[in-house]
C-alpha positions as CSV (number, residue, x, y, z in Angstrom):
1,M,17.6,-107.4,67.2
2,R,15.3,-110.5,67.2
3,T,13.2,-110.9,70.4
4,E,12.7,-114.4,71.8
5,A,9.0,-114.3,70.7
6,S,9.9,-113.4,67.1
7,L,12.6,-116.1,67.0
8,S,10.1,-118.7,68.4
9,S,7.5,-117.8,65.8
10,L,10.1,-118.1,63.0
11,I,11.4,-121.4,64.3
12,R,7.8,-122.8,64.4
13,I,7.2,-122.1,60.7
14,P,8.9,-125.2,59.3
15,Q,7.0,-127.3,61.8
16,A,3.7,-125.6,60.9
17,I,4.2,-126.3,57.1
18,A,5.6,-129.8,57.5
19,G,2.3,-131.5,57.2
20,E,1.1,-129.6,54.2
21,S,1.2,-131.0,50.6
22,T,-0.3,-128.1,48.6
23,Y,0.9,-124.5,48.0
24,D,-2.4,-123.2,49.6
25,G,-1.8,-125.3,52.7
26,V,1.8,-124.1,53.1
27,L,0.7,-120.5,52.6
28,K,-2.0,-120.6,55.2
29,A,0.2,-122.5,57.8
30,M,3.0,-120.0,57.2
31,A,0.6,-117.1,57.6
32,G,-0.7,-118.4,60.9
33,E,2.8,-118.2,62.4
34,L,3.9,-115.0,60.6
35,R,1.0,-112.9,61.8
36,A,2.3,-112.7,65.3
37,I,5.5,-111.0,64.3
38,L,4.6,-109.3,61.0
39,P,0.9,-108.2,60.8
40,F,-0.7,-108.2,57.4
41,D,-4.0,-107.8,55.6
42,H,-3.1,-109.9,52.6
43,I,-0.3,-112.3,51.8
44,D,0.4,-114.2,48.7
45,I,3.0,-116.4,47.2
46,V,3.9,-116.4,43.5
47,M,5.5,-119.5,41.9
48,L,7.2,-119.6,38.6
49,V,6.2,-122.4,36.1
50,A,7.0,-123.3,32.5
51,E,10.7,-122.7,33.1
52,G,10.0,-119.3,34.5
53,R,8.0,-118.0,31.6
54,E,4.7,-118.1,33.5
55,H,3.6,-117.7,37.1
56,V,0.8,-118.8,39.4
57,C,-0.4,-117.2,42.6
58,Y,-2.0,-118.3,45.9
59,E,-3.3,-115.8,48.5
60,T,-4.9,-115.5,51.9
61,P,-7.1,-114.4,53.6
62,V,-8.6,-112.2,50.7
63,Q,-9.1,-113.9,47.3
64,T,-8.6,-111.7,44.2
65,V,-8.3,-112.3,40.5
66,W,-4.7,-113.4,41.3
67,S,-6.0,-116.7,42.7
68,T,-7.3,-117.6,39.2
69,L,-3.7,-117.9,38.1
70,A,-3.4,-121.2,39.9
71,N,-5.6,-122.7,37.1
72,A,-4.6,-120.3,34.3
73,P,-1.0,-119.3,34.5
74,Q,-0.1,-115.9,33.0
75,P,3.2,-114.7,31.5
76,T,5.7,-113.7,34.2
77,G,6.2,-110.4,32.5
78,R,2.7,-109.4,33.5
79,S,3.3,-109.9,37.3
80,P,3.5,-106.7,39.3
81,V,6.4,-108.2,41.1
82,R,8.3,-109.3,38.0
83,S,11.4,-107.3,39.0
84,V,11.9,-109.6,42.0
85,L,10.9,-112.8,40.1
86,S,13.5,-112.0,37.4
87,G,16.2,-111.2,40.0
88,T,16.5,-107.6,38.7
89,V,16.1,-106.3,42.2
90,P,16.7,-108.3,45.5
91,H,13.4,-107.2,47.1
92,I,10.7,-104.4,47.1
93,L,9.7,-102.4,50.1
94,T,7.1,-99.7,49.4
95,E,5.1,-97.3,51.5
96,D,2.3,-96.9,49.0
97,A,1.9,-99.4,46.1
98,F,-0.9,-97.2,44.6
99,T,1.8,-94.7,43.4
100,D,4.8,-97.0,43.1
101,E,5.5,-97.3,39.4
102,R,7.3,-100.7,39.9
103,F,3.9,-102.3,40.2
104,H,2.2,-100.5,37.3
105,F,3.1,-100.9,33.6
106,D,1.3,-101.8,30.4
107,G,-0.3,-105.2,30.8
108,A,0.4,-105.5,34.5
109,L,-2.0,-107.6,36.5
110,D,-2.2,-104.9,39.1
111,Q,-6.0,-104.6,39.7
112,P,-6.0,-106.4,43.1
113,I,-3.6,-103.8,44.5
114,F,-6.4,-101.2,44.2
115,Q,-9.4,-103.5,44.8
116,A,-7.9,-105.1,48.0
117,I,-6.2,-101.8,49.0
118,L,-2.7,-103.3,49.2
119,R,-0.7,-100.1,49.9
120,S,2.2,-101.1,52.1
121,R,4.0,-104.0,50.6
122,V,7.0,-106.2,51.3
123,I,8.1,-108.4,48.4
124,V,10.9,-110.9,48.9
125,P,12.2,-113.7,46.7
126,L,11.9,-117.5,47.2
127,R,15.4,-118.9,46.4
128,V,17.1,-122.3,46.3
129,R,20.4,-123.1,44.6
130,N,21.0,-119.4,44.0
131,M,17.9,-119.4,41.8
132,V,14.7,-117.4,42.3
133,F,11.6,-119.6,41.8
134,G,8.9,-117.4,43.3
135,S,8.2,-114.7,45.9
136,V,6.4,-114.0,49.1
137,N,4.3,-110.8,49.0
138,I,3.0,-109.3,52.3
139,S,0.7,-106.3,52.3
140,R,-1.3,-103.9,54.6
141,Q,-4.0,-101.5,53.7
142,N,-2.5,-98.5,55.4
143,T,0.5,-96.7,54.1
144,A,4.0,-96.7,55.5
145,A,3.3,-99.8,57.6
146,Y,6.6,-101.6,57.0
147,G,10.2,-100.8,57.4
148,P,13.6,-102.4,56.9
149,A,13.2,-104.7,60.0
150,D,9.9,-106.0,58.6
151,L,11.6,-106.6,55.2
152,Q,14.2,-108.8,57.0
153,V,11.5,-110.8,58.9
154,G,9.8,-111.4,55.5
155,Q,13.0,-112.6,53.9
156,D,13.7,-114.9,56.9
157,C,10.3,-116.4,56.5
158,A,10.7,-116.9,52.8
159,D,14.1,-118.5,53.3
160,L,12.5,-121.0,55.8
161,V,9.7,-122.0,53.5
162,A,11.6,-122.0,50.2
163,P,13.1,-125.5,50.4
164,Y,9.7,-126.9,51.2
165,L,7.9,-125.1,48.4
166,F,10.7,-126.0,46.0
167,A,10.3,-129.7,47.0
168,L,6.6,-129.5,46.2
169,M,7.3,-127.9,42.8
170,A,9.9,-130.6,42.1
171,G,7.5,-133.3,43.2
172,R,4.9,-132.1,40.6
173,K,7.5,-132.2,37.9
174,L,8.9,-135.7,38.8
175,G,5.6,-137.3,39.4
176,R,3.3,-137.9,42.3
177,D,5.0,-140.9,44.0
178,E,8.6,-139.7,43.6
179,G,7.6,-136.2,44.6
180,L,5.9,-137.4,47.8
181,R,9.1,-139.3,48.7
182,E,11.2,-136.2,48.3
183,T,8.8,-134.1,50.2
184,D,8.7,-136.5,53.1
185,E,12.5,-136.6,53.2
186,L,12.7,-132.8,53.2
187,R,10.0,-132.6,55.8
188,A,11.9,-134.9,58.1
189,R,15.1,-132.9,57.5
190,L,13.4,-129.6,58.3
191,L,11.8,-131.1,61.4
192,R,15.2,-132.3,62.6
193,F,16.8,-128.9,62.0
194,T,13.9,-127.2,63.7
195,T,14.3,-129.5,66.7
196,H,18.0,-128.6,66.8
197,L,17.2,-124.8,66.7
198,E,14.7,-125.3,69.6
199,R,17.3,-127.1,71.6
200,E,19.8,-124.3,71.0
201,R,17.3,-121.7,72.0
202,R,16.5,-123.6,75.3
203,R,20.3,-124.0,75.9
204,L,20.8,-120.3,75.5
205,G,17.9,-119.5,77.8
206,M,19.3,-122.0,80.4
207,D,22.7,-120.5,80.2
208,L,21.3,-117.0,80.8
209,H,19.0,-118.1,83.6
210,D,21.2,-120.5,85.5
211,Q,24.3,-118.3,85.7
212,T,23.9,-114.7,84.6
213,V,20.4,-114.1,86.0
214,A,21.3,-115.7,89.3
215,D,24.5,-113.6,89.5
216,L,22.5,-110.4,88.8
217,S,19.9,-111.3,91.4
218,H,22.7,-111.8,93.9
219,I,24.1,-108.4,93.1
220,A,20.7,-106.8,93.5
221,R,20.3,-108.4,96.9
222,K,23.6,-107.1,98.1
223,L,22.9,-103.6,97.0
224,A,19.5,-103.7,98.7
225,S,21.1,-104.8,101.9
226,V,23.4,-101.7,101.8
227,E,20.3,-99.5,101.2
228,R,18.6,-101.0,104.3
229,G,21.7,-100.0,106.4
230,G,23.4,-103.4,106.3
231,P,27.1,-103.9,105.7
232,A,29.5,-101.1,105.1
233,L,29.4,-99.8,101.5
234,G,33.1,-100.2,100.6
235,P,33.5,-104.0,100.9
236,V,30.1,-104.6,99.3
237,L,31.0,-102.5,96.3
238,N,34.2,-104.4,95.9
239,Q,32.3,-107.7,95.8
240,V,29.7,-106.3,93.5
241,Q,32.4,-105.1,91.1
242,A,34.0,-108.6,91.0
243,E,30.6,-110.2,90.4
244,V,29.7,-107.7,87.6
245,H,33.0,-108.6,86.0
246,N,32.1,-112.3,86.2
247,C,28.7,-111.6,84.6
248,L,30.3,-109.7,81.7
249,T,32.7,-112.6,81.2
250,E,29.9,-115.1,81.1
251,L,27.8,-113.0,78.8
252,R,30.7,-112.6,76.4
253,R,31.0,-116.5,76.4
254,I,27.3,-116.9,75.7
255,V,27.4,-114.3,72.9
256,E,30.6,-115.9,71.4
257,D,28.9,-119.3,71.4
258,A,25.9,-117.8,69.5
259,V,27.8,-115.7,67.0
260,P,31.6,-116.5,66.7
261,A,33.2,-113.0,66.6
262,V,36.5,-114.4,65.3
263,L,34.7,-116.0,62.3
264,E,33.0,-112.7,61.4
265,L,36.1,-110.5,61.9
266,F,39.0,-112.6,60.8
267,G,37.7,-115.5,58.8
268,F,37.3,-119.2,58.8
269,V,40.8,-120.4,59.4
270,D,41.4,-117.9,62.3
271,A,38.1,-119.0,63.8
272,L,39.2,-122.7,63.6
273,E,42.5,-121.9,65.2
274,D,40.6,-120.2,68.1
275,V,38.4,-123.3,68.5
276,M,41.5,-125.6,68.5
277,R,43.3,-123.4,71.0
278,K,40.3,-123.5,73.4
279,S,39.9,-127.3,72.8
280,Q,43.4,-127.8,74.1
281,A,42.3,-126.3,77.4
282,V,39.5,-128.8,77.9
283,S,41.2,-131.8,76.5
284,A,41.4,-134.8,78.9
285,V,45.1,-135.2,78.0
286,P,47.7,-132.8,76.6
287,M,47.0,-132.6,72.8
288,D,49.0,-131.2,69.9
289,V,47.0,-129.5,67.2
290,T,47.7,-128.7,63.6
291,L,45.7,-126.8,61.0
292,D,46.5,-126.8,57.2
293,D,44.6,-124.7,54.7
294,L,45.4,-125.9,51.2
295,S,42.2,-124.5,49.8
296,D,43.4,-120.9,49.2
297,G,40.8,-119.5,51.6
298,A,37.9,-121.2,49.8
299,A,35.8,-121.4,53.0
300,D,35.6,-117.6,53.2
301,R,34.2,-117.5,49.7
302,L,31.2,-119.5,50.8
303,S,27.8,-117.9,51.5
304,D,27.3,-116.7,55.1
305,V,25.0,-119.6,55.9
306,G,27.3,-122.1,54.1
307,R,30.4,-120.8,56.0
308,M,28.6,-120.8,59.3
309,L,27.3,-124.4,59.0
310,L,30.6,-125.7,57.9
311,F,32.3,-123.9,60.8
312,R,29.7,-125.5,63.2
313,I,30.5,-128.9,61.9
314,A,34.2,-128.4,62.3
315,Q,33.7,-126.9,65.8
316,E,31.6,-130.0,66.9
317,A,34.2,-132.4,65.5
318,I,37.1,-130.6,67.2
319,N,35.3,-130.4,70.5
320,N,34.3,-134.1,70.3
321,A,38.0,-135.1,69.7
322,A,39.3,-132.9,72.5
323,R,36.7,-134.0,75.1
324,H,36.1,-137.7,74.3
325,S,38.9,-139.2,72.1
326,G,41.7,-139.4,74.7
327,G,44.2,-138.8,71.9
328,S,47.3,-136.6,71.9
329,L,47.1,-135.4,68.3
330,L,44.4,-133.5,66.5
331,S,44.7,-132.3,62.9
332,V,42.4,-130.2,60.7
333,R,42.9,-129.9,57.0
334,L,41.1,-127.9,54.3
335,E,41.6,-128.6,50.6
336,R,40.1,-128.5,47.2
337,C,39.4,-131.8,45.4
338,G,37.9,-131.2,42.0
339,G,34.9,-129.0,42.5
340,D,34.6,-129.9,46.2
341,L,35.8,-128.2,49.3
342,V,37.0,-131.0,51.7
343,L,37.3,-130.5,55.5
344,T,39.0,-133.3,57.5
345,V,39.2,-133.4,61.3
346,E,41.3,-136.4,62.6
347,D,42.5,-137.5,66.0
348,D,44.6,-140.5,67.2
349,G,42.4,-141.3,70.2
350,S,40.4,-144.4,71.2
351,G,37.9,-144.1,68.3
352,R,35.1,-145.4,70.6
353,V,32.6,-142.6,70.0
354,N,29.2,-144.0,69.3
355,L,28.5,-142.5,65.9
356,R,24.8,-143.4,65.8
357,S,23.6,-142.1,69.2
358,T,25.8,-139.1,69.9
359,R,23.7,-136.0,69.7
360,G,26.6,-133.8,68.5
361,L,27.2,-136.1,65.5
362,S,23.6,-136.0,64.6
363,H,23.8,-132.2,64.5
364,M,26.8,-132.5,62.2
365,R,24.8,-134.7,59.8
366,S,21.8,-132.4,59.8
367,R,24.0,-129.3,59.1
368,A,25.8,-131.2,56.3
369,A,22.5,-132.2,54.7
370,L,21.4,-128.5,54.7
371,I,24.3,-127.5,52.5
372,R,24.2,-130.7,50.4
373,A,27.6,-131.9,51.9
374,K,28.6,-135.5,52.4
375,I,29.9,-136.3,55.8
376,N,31.7,-139.5,56.7
377,F,33.0,-140.9,60.1
378,T,35.8,-143.4,59.7
379,P,38.8,-144.7,61.7
380,G,41.9,-142.6,61.4
381,R,44.5,-143.3,58.7
382,T,46.7,-145.2,61.1
383,G,43.8,-147.3,62.3
384,R,43.5,-145.3,65.5
385,G,41.2,-142.5,66.4
386,T,38.4,-141.0,64.4
387,R,38.4,-139.2,61.0
388,V,35.5,-136.8,60.2
389,Q,35.5,-135.7,56.6
390,V,33.0,-133.2,55.0
391,R,32.9,-132.9,51.2
392,L,31.0,-129.8,50.1
393,P,30.2,-129.3,46.4
394,T,30.9,-125.7,45.4
395,G,30.0,-125.9,41.7
396,E,26.6,-125.3,40.1
397,P,23.9,-125.9,41.0
398,Y,25.0,-125.7,44.7
399,P,24.4,-122.1,46.1
400,V,27.2,-122.1,48.7
401,L,29.7,-119.8,47.0
402,R,29.4,-116.0,47.1
403,H,28.8,-114.4,43.7
């Protein structure tokens, strides 16, 4: 389970790298944030070049012969981490790289492993569009320093920096000016998303502090008063039992908001039905809701992150309609159009939501951008209300489908 400190460090990584325009700069900025949650003696990133036939390497804080690859790329087949770069294995976690045969073979550039004493190693891929274009390699000098939890932290870090590194790579291919424009756009997008994550973290903390912590403090005071010879035990225990029940209910709500259990257990459509049922309870006026899935369950074939982000967009659109539209009808529709998965949320309300300033709509746009989806806000088909439509490409090269 992630601690608040580790989550905060991970969330800061995109902000830390956002001002960097070189691989070395990104590596060092990333390493500065990563060290607090995943100690290391050496960290390097490998990037594939020449259509994957060759590789380059950048490392910190120790420089080895691997650093010379930045100016003299070598065949990818000589890399000690070639099995991850080729996608043959999803990752490598080793207790002692000195004796791990995966790093040692004829022609392997494995000298730095011995020279820099890189024994415990975590090797995770850098991926975009379901394609491996490099790896993050984290090492300690002592043996058996890392476990599965550290492997997950390493992969989380790699997933956060991958879009930025890929943008830098694309910028070099497309030319300096065009590359800088793409990098600036990606930097702004990552910063917006990081800001959203920070708001969500603070909201979760406020929910816990304002309600649950206060309730638990009240329970503790009541129990202390009994211990000091205060009120009779029976009535106090009845009150405490009721308040504990309220705490559990509130905690379940907070957890459900963070990780929708219905989505994980029953799937996308059932999760949307649950959101729509709850939206009826908070609607300003009685509202009829309908849900049509004409996509043959395509949403549940999305990757985990693709499905979650699409669900969050739908959840925000449904809640906006229920709370602010004043309409009496709400419809949700999923369908396939060519190679796209299309989600439409429509109400018959006033249609007076400010699409440019509403924070929730900004979050929808940011989430859509992360999965390369197009999102449009238009009046409803009858001229009343608001229509939110998300068009998500599911063909190559978009990595949103499970394989």
